[in-house]
N, CA, C, O and the ligand as a Tripos MOL2 file, in Angstrom:
@<TRIPOS>MOLECULE
protein
  253   251    64     0     0
PROTEIN
NO_CHARGES

@<TRIPOS>ATOM
      1 N         101.9180  106.2610   70.0420 N.3       1 MET1
      2 CA        101.9670  105.7430   71.3950 C.3       1 MET1
      3 C         101.3490  104.3520   71.3900 C.2       1 MET1
      4 O         100.3270  104.1220   70.7430 O.2       1 MET1
      5 N         101.9760  103.4180   72.1200 N.am      2 ALA2
      6 CA        101.4400  102.0940   72.1550 C.3       2 ALA2
      7 C         100.1440  102.0620   72.9590 C.2       2 ALA2
      8 O         100.0230  102.7350   73.9830 O.2       2 ALA2
      9 N          99.1960  101.2910   72.4980 N.am      3 LEU3
     10 CA         97.9090  101.2170   73.1830 C.3       3 LEU3
     11 C          97.5710   99.7750   73.6720 C.2       3 LEU3
     12 O          97.8600   98.8230   72.9470 O.2       3 LEU3
     13 N          97.0140   99.6000   74.7860 N.am      4 PRO4
     14 CA         96.6540   98.2760   75.2300 C.3       4 PRO4
     15 C          95.5540   97.7330   74.2880 C.2       4 PRO4
     16 O          94.6480   98.4350   73.8380 O.2       4 PRO4
     17 N          95.7180   96.4080   74.0300 N.am      5 LYS5
     18 CA         94.7750   95.7530   73.1120 C.3       5 LYS5
     19 C          93.3420   95.6660   73.6860 C.2       5 LYS5
     20 O          92.3470   95.8540   72.9870 O.2       5 LYS5
     21 N          93.3010   95.3700   74.9970 N.am      6 LYS6
     22 CA         92.0020   95.1990   75.6440 C.3       6 LYS6
     23 C          91.8450   96.1190   76.8170 C.2       6 LYS6
     24 O          92.8100   96.5190   77.4690 O.2       6 LYS6
     25 N          90.5620   96.4550   77.0740 N.am      7 LYS7
     26 CA         90.3130   97.2640   78.3000 C.3       7 LYS7
     27 C          90.6160   96.3670   79.5360 C.2       7 LYS7
     28 O          90.2900   95.1820   79.6060 O.2       7 LYS7
     29 N          91.2830   97.0700   80.5140 N.am      8 THR8
     30 CA         91.5960   96.3350   81.7420 C.3       8 THR8
     31 C          90.2690   96.0570   82.5110 C.2       8 THR8
     32 O          89.4820   96.9620   82.7860 O.2       8 THR8
     33 N          90.0780   94.8100   82.8260 N.am      9 SER9
     34 CA         88.8180   94.3840   83.5110 C.3       9 SER9
     35 C          88.8330   94.9690   84.9540 C.2       9 SER9
     36 O          89.8780   95.2900   85.5210 O.2       9 SER9
     37 N          87.6050   95.0810   85.4970 N.am     10 ARG10
     38 CA         87.4820   95.5130   86.8880 C.3      10 ARG10
     39 C          88.3510   94.6240   87.8290 C.2      10 ARG10
     40 O          88.9890   95.0700   88.7830 O.2      10 ARG10
     41 N          88.3060   93.3600   87.4640 N.am     11 SER11
     42 CA         89.0550   92.3980   88.3510 C.3      11 SER11
     43 C          90.5390   92.7100   88.2720 C.2      11 SER11
     44 O          91.1730   92.8850   89.3130 O.2      11 SER11
     45 N          91.1090   92.7850   87.1010 N.am     12 LYS12
     46 CA         92.5300   93.0760   86.9760 C.3      12 LYS12
     47 C          92.9390   94.4160   87.5540 C.2      12 LYS12
     48 O          93.9990   94.5690   88.1620 O.2      12 LYS12
     49 N          92.0700   95.3650   87.3420 N.am     13 ARG13
     50 CA         92.3860   96.7360   87.8560 C.3      13 ARG13
     51 C          92.4320   96.6470   89.4500 C.2      13 ARG13
     52 O          93.3050   97.2230   90.0980 O.2      13 ARG13
     53 N          91.4670   95.9140   90.0000 N.am     14 GLY14
     54 CA         91.4310   95.7910   91.4330 C.3      14 GLY14
     55 C          92.5620   95.0110   92.0070 C.2      14 GLY14
     56 O          93.0520   95.3180   93.0940 O.2      14 GLY14
     57 N          93.0100   93.9480   91.2510 N.am     15 MET15
     58 CA         94.1480   93.1990   91.6680 C.3      15 MET15
     59 C          95.4400   94.1150   91.6980 C.2      15 MET15
     60 O          96.2750   94.0110   92.5970 O.2      15 MET15
     61 N          95.5440   94.9730   90.7090 N.am     16 ARG16
     62 CA         96.6980   95.8310   90.6300 C.3      16 ARG16
     63 C          96.6630   96.8470   91.7950 C.2      16 ARG16
     64 O          97.6880   97.1430   92.4090 O.2      16 ARG16
     65 N          95.4530   97.3690   92.0790 N.am     17 ARG17
     66 CA         95.3240   98.3980   93.0890 C.3      17 ARG17
     67 C          95.3190   97.8060   94.4990 C.2      17 ARG17
     68 O          95.3070   98.5590   95.4730 O.2      17 ARG17
     69 N          95.3280   96.5140   94.6300 N.am     18 SER18
     70 CA         95.2750   95.9320   95.9820 C.3      18 SER18
     71 C          96.5350   96.2830   96.7660 C.2      18 SER18
     72 O          96.5230   96.2010   97.9940 O.2      18 SER18
     73 N          97.6070   96.6650   96.1100 N.am     19 HIS19
     74 CA         98.8350   97.0100   96.7900 C.3      19 HIS19
     75 C          99.0340   98.5060   96.9000 C.2      19 HIS19
     76 O         100.0850   98.9510   97.3600 O.2      19 HIS19
     77 N          98.0550   99.2920   96.4910 N.am     20 ASP20
     78 CA         98.2470  100.7260   96.3860 C.3      20 ASP20
     79 C          98.1290  101.4270   97.7200 C.2      20 ASP20
     80 O          98.6700  102.5190   97.8900 O.2      20 ASP20
     81 N          97.4400  100.8300   98.6620 N.am     21 SER21
     82 CA         97.1050  101.5580   99.9070 C.3      21 SER21
     83 C          98.4330  101.7500  100.7370 C.2      21 SER21
     84 O          99.3270  100.9050  100.7260 O.2      21 SER21
     85 N          98.4890  102.8260  101.3960 N.am     22 VAL22
     86 CA         99.6560  103.1150  102.2210 C.3      22 VAL22
     87 C          99.6240  102.2740  103.5020 C.2      22 VAL22
     88 O          98.5930  102.2240  104.1710 O.2      22 VAL22
     89 N         100.6910  101.6380  103.8410 N.am     23 ALA23
     90 CA        100.7440  100.7910  105.0330 C.3      23 ALA23
     91 C         100.4480  101.6090  106.2770 C.2      23 ALA23
     92 O         100.8830  102.7550  106.3910 O.2      23 ALA23
     93 N          99.6770  100.9980  107.2470 N.am     24 ILE24
     94 CA         99.3420  101.7010  108.4750 C.3      24 ILE24
     95 C         100.5980  101.6480  109.3780 C.2      24 ILE24
     96 O         101.1780  100.5750  109.5470 O.2      24 ILE24
     97 N         101.0240  102.7900  109.9590 N.am     25 PRO25
     98 CA        102.2150  102.7360  110.8210 C.3      25 PRO25
     99 C         101.9570  101.8830  112.0580 C.2      25 PRO25
    100 O         100.8190  101.7880  112.5180 O.2      25 PRO25
    101 N         102.9770  101.2770  112.5840 N.am     26 ASN26
    102 CA        102.8510  100.3400  113.7020 C.3      26 ASN26
    103 C         103.0880  101.0570  115.0310 C.2      26 ASN26
    104 O         104.2420  101.2840  115.3930 O.2      26 ASN26
    105 N         102.0220  101.4270  115.7800 N.am     27 PRO27
    106 CA        102.2270  102.1720  117.0040 C.3      27 PRO27
    107 C         102.6750  101.2160  118.1650 C.2      27 PRO27
    108 O         102.2050  100.0820  118.2610 O.2      27 PRO27
    109 N         103.5550  101.6940  118.9990 N.am     28 ILE28
    110 CA        103.9510  100.9820  120.1890 C.3      28 ILE28
    111 C         103.8790  101.9800  121.4320 C.2      28 ILE28
    112 O         103.7780  103.1980  121.2820 O.2      28 ILE28
    113 N         103.9350  101.4080  122.5570 N.am     29 TYR29
    114 CA        103.9180  102.3140  123.7680 C.3      29 TYR29
    115 C         105.3650  102.5590  124.2050 C.2      29 TYR29
    116 O         106.1500  101.6340  124.4150 O.2      29 TYR29
    117 N         105.6860  103.8920  124.3340 N.am     30 CYS30
    118 CA        107.0120  104.2740  124.7830 C.3      30 CYS30
    119 C         107.1330  104.0050  126.2890 C.2      30 CYS30
    120 O         106.1390  103.7910  126.9830 O.2      30 CYS30
    121 N         108.3650  104.0230  126.7640 N.am     31 GLU31
    122 CA        108.5700  103.8950  128.1940 C.3      31 GLU31
    123 C         107.9060  104.9990  129.0330 C.2      31 GLU31
    124 O         107.6160  104.8080  130.2140 O.2      31 GLU31
    125 N         107.6790  106.1280  128.4110 N.am     32 CYS32
    126 CA        107.0200  107.2510  129.1370 C.3      32 CYS32
    127 C         105.5150  107.0520  129.1250 C.2      32 CYS32
    128 O         104.7980  107.8360  129.7470 O.2      32 CYS32
    129 N         104.9990  106.0150  128.4290 N.am     33 GLY33
    130 CA        103.5860  105.7510  128.4030 C.3      33 GLY33
    131 C         102.8300  106.2950  127.2170 C.2      33 GLY33
    132 O         101.6460  106.0130  127.0340 O.2      33 GLY33
    133 N         103.5120  107.0640  126.4260 N.am     34 GLU34
    134 CA        102.8830  107.6780  125.2200 C.3      34 GLU34
    135 C         102.9320  106.7190  124.0890 C.2      34 GLU34
    136 O         103.7840  105.8320  124.0410 O.2      34 GLU34
    137 N         101.9950  106.8980  123.1480 N.am     35 LEU35
    138 CA        102.0120  106.0920  121.9120 C.3      35 LEU35
    139 C         103.0890  106.6860  121.0480 C.2      35 LEU35
    140 O         103.1970  107.9040  120.9060 O.2      35 LEU35
    141 N         103.8970  105.7980  120.4630 N.am     36 ALA36
    142 CA        104.9690  106.2470  119.6030 C.3      36 ALA36
    143 C         105.0780  105.2790  118.4600 C.2      36 ALA36
    144 O         104.5360  104.1760  118.5360 O.2      36 ALA36
    145 N         105.7660  105.6550  117.3970 N.am     37 LEU37
    146 CA        106.0050  104.7440  116.2640 C.3      37 LEU37
    147 C         107.2650  103.9520  116.5310 C.2      37 LEU37
    148 O         108.2440  104.4830  117.0550 O.2      37 LEU37
    149 N         107.2390  102.7040  116.1740 N.am     38 SER38
    150 CA        108.3980  101.8100  116.3890 C.3      38 SER38
    151 C         109.5400  102.3120  115.4160 C.2      38 SER38
    152 O         109.2880  102.7770  114.3040 O.2      38 SER38
    153 N         110.7360  102.1870  115.8950 N.am     39 HIS39
    154 CA        111.9510  102.5940  115.1840 C.3      39 HIS39
    155 C         112.0170  104.1240  114.9840 C.2      39 HIS39
    156 O         112.7290  104.6310  114.1180 O.2      39 HIS39
    157 N         111.2500  104.8250  115.8180 N.am     40 ARG40
    158 CA        111.2770  106.2960  115.7510 C.3      40 ARG40
    159 C         111.5160  106.8430  117.1520 C.2      40 ARG40
    160 O         111.1510  106.2080  118.1420 O.2      40 ARG40
    161 N         112.1250  108.0100  117.2340 N.am     41 ILE41
    162 CA        112.2700  108.6330  118.5520 C.3      41 ILE41
    163 C         110.8760  109.0560  119.0120 C.2      41 ILE41
    164 O         110.0830  109.5780  118.2280 O.2      41 ILE41
    165 N         110.5880  108.8200  120.3100 N.am     42 CYS42
    166 CA        109.3010  109.2600  120.8590 C.3      42 CYS42
    167 C         109.1660  110.7490  120.7780 C.2      42 CYS42
    168 O         110.0640  111.4940  121.1720 O.2      42 CYS42
    169 N         107.9880  111.1990  120.2440 N.am     43 SER43
    170 CA        107.7950  112.6520  120.0710 C.3      43 SER43
    171 C         107.4520  113.3000  121.4370 C.2      43 SER43
    172 O         107.5380  114.5190  121.5870 O.2      43 SER43
    173 N         107.0710  112.4870  122.4060 N.am     44 ALA44
    174 CA        106.6690  113.1040  123.6590 C.3      44 ALA44
    175 C         107.8490  113.3120  124.6230 C.2      44 ALA44
    176 O         107.9330  114.3500  125.2790 O.2      44 ALA44
    177 N         108.7750  112.3100  124.7130 N.am     45 CYS45
    178 CA        109.8940  112.4480  125.6080 C.3      45 CYS45
    179 C         111.2450  112.4660  124.9500 C.2      45 CYS45
    180 O         112.2510  112.7240  125.6100 O.2      45 CYS45
    181 N         111.2920  112.1960  123.6560 N.am     46 GLY46
    182 CA        112.5660  112.2780  122.9090 C.3      46 GLY46
    183 C         113.5490  111.1780  123.1460 C.2      46 GLY46
    184 O         114.7380  111.3140  122.8590 O.2      46 GLY46
    185 N         113.0360  110.0460  123.6900 N.am     47 SER47
    186 CA        113.9180  108.9360  123.9630 C.3      47 SER47
    187 C         113.7740  107.9010  122.8560 C.2      47 SER47
    188 O         112.7550  107.8340  122.1680 O.2      47 SER47
    189 N         114.8420  107.0810  122.6990 N.am     48 TYR48
    190 CA        114.8370  105.9760  121.8010 C.3      48 TYR48
    191 C         115.6330  104.8610  122.3540 C.2      48 TYR48
    192 O         116.8030  105.0400  122.6920 O.2      48 TYR48
    193 N         115.0190  103.6720  122.4620 N.am     49 LYS49
    194 CA        115.6940  102.4940  123.0330 C.3      49 LYS49
    195 C         116.3060  102.8140  124.4280 C.2      49 LYS49
    196 O         117.4290  102.4170  124.7380 O.2      49 LYS49
    197 N         115.5430  103.5230  125.2250 N.am     50 GLY50
    198 CA        115.9820  103.7510  126.5850 C.3      50 GLY50
    199 C         116.9360  104.8660  126.8370 C.2      50 GLY50
    200 O         117.2800  105.1450  127.9860 O.2      50 GLY50
    201 N         117.3920  105.5420  125.7420 N.am     51 THR51
    202 CA        118.3490  106.6170  125.9530 C.3      51 THR51
    203 C         117.7680  107.8840  125.4510 C.2      51 THR51
    204 O         116.9950  107.8800  124.4920 O.2      51 THR51
    205 N         118.1230  108.9940  126.0840 N.am     52 GLN52
    206 CA        117.6210  110.3010  125.6900 C.3      52 GLN52
    207 C         118.3370  110.7690  124.4140 C.2      52 GLN52
    208 O         119.5540  110.9480  124.4400 O.2      52 GLN52
    209 N         117.6340  110.9690  123.3180 N.am     53 ARG53
    210 CA        118.2410  111.2460  122.0630 C.3      53 ARG53
    211 C         118.1160  112.7670  121.6870 C.2      53 ARG53
    212 O         119.0720  113.3750  121.2040 O.2      53 ARG53
    213 N         116.9430  113.3350  121.9170 N.am     54 ILE54
    214 CA        116.7840  114.7380  121.5510 C.3      54 ILE54
    215 C         116.0930  115.5270  122.6970 C.2      54 ILE54
    216 O         115.3130  114.9460  123.4520 O.2      54 ILE54
    217 N         116.3520  116.7420  122.8210 N.am     55 ALA55
    218 CA        115.6820  117.5270  123.8130 C.3      55 ALA55
    219 C         114.2630  117.8830  123.2750 C.2      55 ALA55
    220 O         114.0790  118.2850  122.1260 O.2      55 ALA55
    221 N         113.2940  117.7080  124.1770 N.am     56 VAL56
    222 CA        111.9080  117.9100  123.7210 C.3      56 VAL56
    223 C         111.3880  119.2070  124.3200 C.2      56 VAL56
    224 O         111.4230  119.4080  125.5340 O.2      56 VAL56
    225 N         110.9190  120.0570  123.4700 N.am     57 LYS57
    226 CA        110.3260  121.3160  123.9270 C.3      57 LYS57
    227 C         108.9200  121.0520  124.4670 C.2      57 LYS57
    228 O         108.1950  120.1940  123.9640 O.2      57 LYS57
    229 N         108.5580  121.8000  125.4910 N.am     58 GLU58
    230 CA        107.2250  121.6580  125.9950 C.3      58 GLU58
    231 C         106.1980  122.1470  124.9280 C.2      58 GLU58
    232 O         106.4620  123.1280  124.2320 O.2      58 GLU58
    233 N         105.0790  121.4940  124.8070 N.am     59 PRO59
    234 CA        104.1130  121.8980  123.7300 C.3      59 PRO59
    235 C         103.6550  123.3250  123.9210 C.2      59 PRO59
    236 O         103.5330  124.0260  122.9160 O.2      59 PRO59
    237 N         103.3880  123.8200  125.1200 N.am     60 ASP60
    238 CA        102.9440  125.1680  125.2720 C.3      60 ASP60
    239 C         104.0180  126.1780  125.1190 C.2      60 ASP60
    240 O         103.7240  127.3530  124.8950 O.2      60 ASP60
    241 N         105.3610  125.7470  125.2390 N.am     61 ALA61
    242 CA        106.4470  126.7360  125.1240 C.3      61 ALA61
    243 C         106.6740  126.9610  123.6250 C.2      61 ALA61
    244 O         107.2190  127.9900  123.2260 O.2      61 ALA61
    245 N         106.2530  125.9900  122.7920 N.am     62 GLU62
    246 CA        106.5350  126.0910  121.3100 C.3      62 GLU62
    247 C         105.6150  127.1140  120.6820 C.2      62 GLU62
    248 O         106.0630  127.9330  119.8790 O.2      62 GLU62
    249 N         104.2980  127.0870  121.0410 N.am     63 LYS63
    250 CA        103.3810  127.9880  120.4010 C.3      63 LYS63
    251 C         102.7080  128.8690  121.3910 C.2      63 LYS63
    252 O         101.8870  129.7060  121.0150 O.2      63 LYS63
    253 ZN        108.3790  108.6550  125.3110 Zn       64 ZN64
@<TRIPOS>BOND
     1     1     2 1
     2     2     3 1
     3     3     4 2
     4     3     5 am
     5     5     6 1
     6     6     7 1
     7     7     8 2
     8     7     9 am
     9     9    10 1
    10    10    11 1
    11    11    12 2
    12    11    13 am
    13    13    14 1
    14    14    15 1
    15    15    16 2
    16    15    17 am
    17    17    18 1
    18    18    19 1
    19    19    20 2
    20    19    21 am
    21    21    22 1
    22    22    23 1
    23    23    24 2
    24    23    25 am
    25    25    26 1
    26    26    27 1
    27    27    28 2
    28    27    29 am
    29    29    30 1
    30    30    31 1
    31    31    32 2
    32    31    33 am
    33    33    34 1
    34    34    35 1
    35    35    36 2
    36    35    37 am
    37    37    38 1
    38    38    39 1
    39    39    40 2
    40    39    41 am
    41    41    42 1
    42    42    43 1
    43    43    44 2
    44    43    45 am
    45    45    46 1
    46    46    47 1
    47    47    48 2
    48    47    49 am
    49    49    50 1
    50    50    51 1
    51    51    52 2
    52    51    53 am
    53    53    54 1
    54    54    55 1
    55    55    56 2
    56    55    57 am
    57    57    58 1
    58    58    59 1
    59    59    60 2
    60    59    61 am
    61    61    62 1
    62    62    63 1
    63    63    64 2
    64    63    65 am
    65    65    66 1
    66    66    67 1
    67    67    68 2
    68    67    69 am
    69    69    70 1
    70    70    71 1
    71    71    72 2
    72    71    73 am
    73    73    74 1
    74    74    75 1
    75    75    76 2
    76    75    77 am
    77    77    78 1
    78    78    79 1
    79    79    80 2
    80    79    81 am
    81    81    82 1
    82    82    83 1
    83    83    84 2
    84    83    85 am
    85    85    86 1
    86    86    87 1
    87    87    88 2
    88    87    89 am
    89    89    90 1
    90    90    91 1
    91    91    92 2
    92    91    93 am
    93    93    94 1
    94    94    95 1
    95    95    96 2
    96    95    97 am
    97    97    98 1
    98    98    99 1
    99    99   100 2
   100    99   101 am
   101   101   102 1
   102   102   103 1
   103   103   104 2
   104   103   105 am
   105   105   106 1
   106   106   107 1
   107   107   108 2
   108   107   109 am
   109   109   110 1
   110   110   111 1
   111   111   112 2
   112   111   113 am
   113   113   114 1
   114   114   115 1
   115   115   116 2
   116   115   117 am
   117   117   118 1
   118   118   119 1
   119   119   120 2
   120   119   121 am
   121   121   122 1
   122   122   123 1
   123   123   124 2
   124   123   125 am
   125   125   126 1
   126   126   127 1
   127   127   128 2
   128   127   129 am
   129   129   130 1
   130   130   131 1
   131   131   132 2
   132   131   133 am
   133   133   134 1
   134   134   135 1
   135   135   136 2
   136   135   137 am
   137   137   138 1
   138   138   139 1
   139   139   140 2
   140   139   141 am
   141   141   142 1
   142   142   143 1
   143   143   144 2
   144   143   145 am
   145   145   146 1
   146   146   147 1
   147   147   148 2
   148   147   149 am
   149   149   150 1
   150   150   151 1
   151   151   152 2
   152   151   153 am
   153   153   154 1
   154   154   155 1
   155   155   156 2
   156   155   157 am
   157   157   158 1
   158   158   159 1
   159   159   160 2
   160   159   161 am
   161   161   162 1
   162   162   163 1
   163   163   164 2
   164   163   165 am
   165   165   166 1
   166   166   167 1
   167   167   168 2
   168   167   169 am
   169   169   170 1
   170   170   171 1
   171   171   172 2
   172   171   173 am
   173   173   174 1
   174   174   175 1
   175   175   176 2
   176   175   177 am
   177   177   178 1
   178   178   179 1
   179   179   180 2
   180   179   181 am
   181   181   182 1
   182   182   183 1
   183   183   184 2
   184   183   185 am
   185   185   186 1
   186   186   187 1
   187   187   188 2
   188   187   189 am
   189   189   190 1
   190   190   191 1
   191   191   192 2
   192   191   193 am
   193   193   194 1
   194   194   195 1
   195   195   196 2
   196   195   197 am
   197   197   198 1
   198   198   199 1
   199   199   200 2
   200   199   201 am
   201   201   202 1
   202   202   203 1
   203   203   204 2
   204   203   205 am
   205   205   206 1
   206   206   207 1
   207   207   208 2
   208   207   209 am
   209   209   210 1
   210   210   211 1
   211   211   212 2
   212   211   213 am
   213   213   214 1
   214   214   215 1
   215   215   216 2
   216   215   217 am
   217   217   218 1
   218   218   219 1
   219   219   220 2
   220   219   221 am
   221   221   222 1
   222   222   223 1
   223   223   224 2
   224   223   225 am
   225   225   226 1
   226   226   227 1
   227   227   228 2
   228   227   229 am
   229   229   230 1
   230   230   231 1
   231   231   232 2
   232   231   233 am
   233   233   234 1
   234   234   235 1
   235   235   236 2
   236   235   237 am
   237   237   238 1
   238   238   239 1
   239   239   240 2
   240   239   241 am
   241   241   242 1
   242   242   243 1
   243   243   244 2
   244   243   245 am
   245   245   246 1
   246   246   247 1
   247   247   248 2
   248   247   249 am
   249   249   250 1
   250   250   251 1
   251   251   252 2
@<TRIPOS>SUBSTRUCTURE
     1 MET1         2 RESIDUE 1 A MET
     2 ALA2         6 RESIDUE 1 A ALA
     3 LEU3        10 RESIDUE 1 A LEU
     4 PRO4        14 RESIDUE 1 A PRO
     5 LYS5        18 RESIDUE 1 A LYS
     6 LYS6        22 RESIDUE 1 A LYS
     7 LYS7        26 RESIDUE 1 A LYS
     8 THR8        30 RESIDUE 1 A THR
     9 SER9        34 RESIDUE 1 A SER
    10 ARG10       38 RESIDUE 1 A ARG
    11 SER11       42 RESIDUE 1 A SER
    12 LYS12       46 RESIDUE 1 A LYS
    13 ARG13       50 RESIDUE 1 A ARG
    14 GLY14       54 RESIDUE 1 A GLY
    15 MET15       58 RESIDUE 1 A MET
    16 ARG16       62 RESIDUE 1 A ARG
    17 ARG17       66 RESIDUE 1 A ARG
    18 SER18       70 RESIDUE 1 A SER
    19 HIS19       74 RESIDUE 1 A HIS
    20 ASP20       78 RESIDUE 1 A ASP
    21 SER21       82 RESIDUE 1 A SER
    22 VAL22       86 RESIDUE 1 A VAL
    23 ALA23       90 RESIDUE 1 A ALA
    24 ILE24       94 RESIDUE 1 A ILE
    25 PRO25       98 RESIDUE 1 A PRO
    26 ASN26      102 RESIDUE 1 A ASN
    27 PRO27      106 RESIDUE 1 A PRO
    28 ILE28      110 RESIDUE 1 A ILE
    29 TYR29      114 RESIDUE 1 A TYR
    30 CYS30      118 RESIDUE 1 A CYS
    31 GLU31      122 RESIDUE 1 A GLU
    32 CYS32      126 RESIDUE 1 A CYS
    33 GLY33      130 RESIDUE 1 A GLY
    34 GLU34      134 RESIDUE 1 A GLU
    35 LEU35      138 RESIDUE 1 A LEU
    36 ALA36      142 RESIDUE 1 A ALA
    37 LEU37      146 RESIDUE 1 A LEU
    38 SER38      150 RESIDUE 1 A SER
    39 HIS39      154 RESIDUE 1 A HIS
    40 ARG40      158 RESIDUE 1 A ARG
    41 ILE41      162 RESIDUE 1 A ILE
    42 CYS42      166 RESIDUE 1 A CYS
    43 SER43      170 RESIDUE 1 A SER
    44 ALA44      174 RESIDUE 1 A ALA
    45 CYS45      178 RESIDUE 1 A CYS
    46 GLY46      182 RESIDUE 1 A GLY
    47 SER47      186 RESIDUE 1 A SER
    48 TYR48      190 RESIDUE 1 A TYR
    49 LYS49      194 RESIDUE 1 A LYS
    50 GLY50      198 RESIDUE 1 A GLY
    51 THR51      202 RESIDUE 1 A THR
    52 GLN52      206 RESIDUE 1 A GLN
    53 ARG53      210 RESIDUE 1 A ARG
    54 ILE54      214 RESIDUE 1 A ILE
    55 ALA55      218 RESIDUE 1 A ALA
    56 VAL56      222 RESIDUE 1 A VAL
    57 LYS57      226 RESIDUE 1 A LYS
    58 GLU58      230 RESIDUE 1 A GLU
    59 PRO59      234 RESIDUE 1 A PRO
    60 ASP60      238 RESIDUE 1 A ASP
    61 ALA61      242 RESIDUE 1 A ALA
    62 GLU62      246 RESIDUE 1 A GLU
    63 LYS63      250 RESIDUE 1 A LYS
    64 ZN64       253 GROUP 0 **** ****
């Protein structure tokens, strides 16, 4: 197996890992007033871009 010639320095390791973190999702406010993710159907009212896309069950009816 090929081996690296030199130990990776703390600096180089950190530079590589600087892109490893997961991007924070971008929250927006839906027309219903709830926080939702952009480019996603609102989980509270089921609408997307002003049109009703999915039927939303009431939270207490689900469980
Ligand atoms: Zn909504």
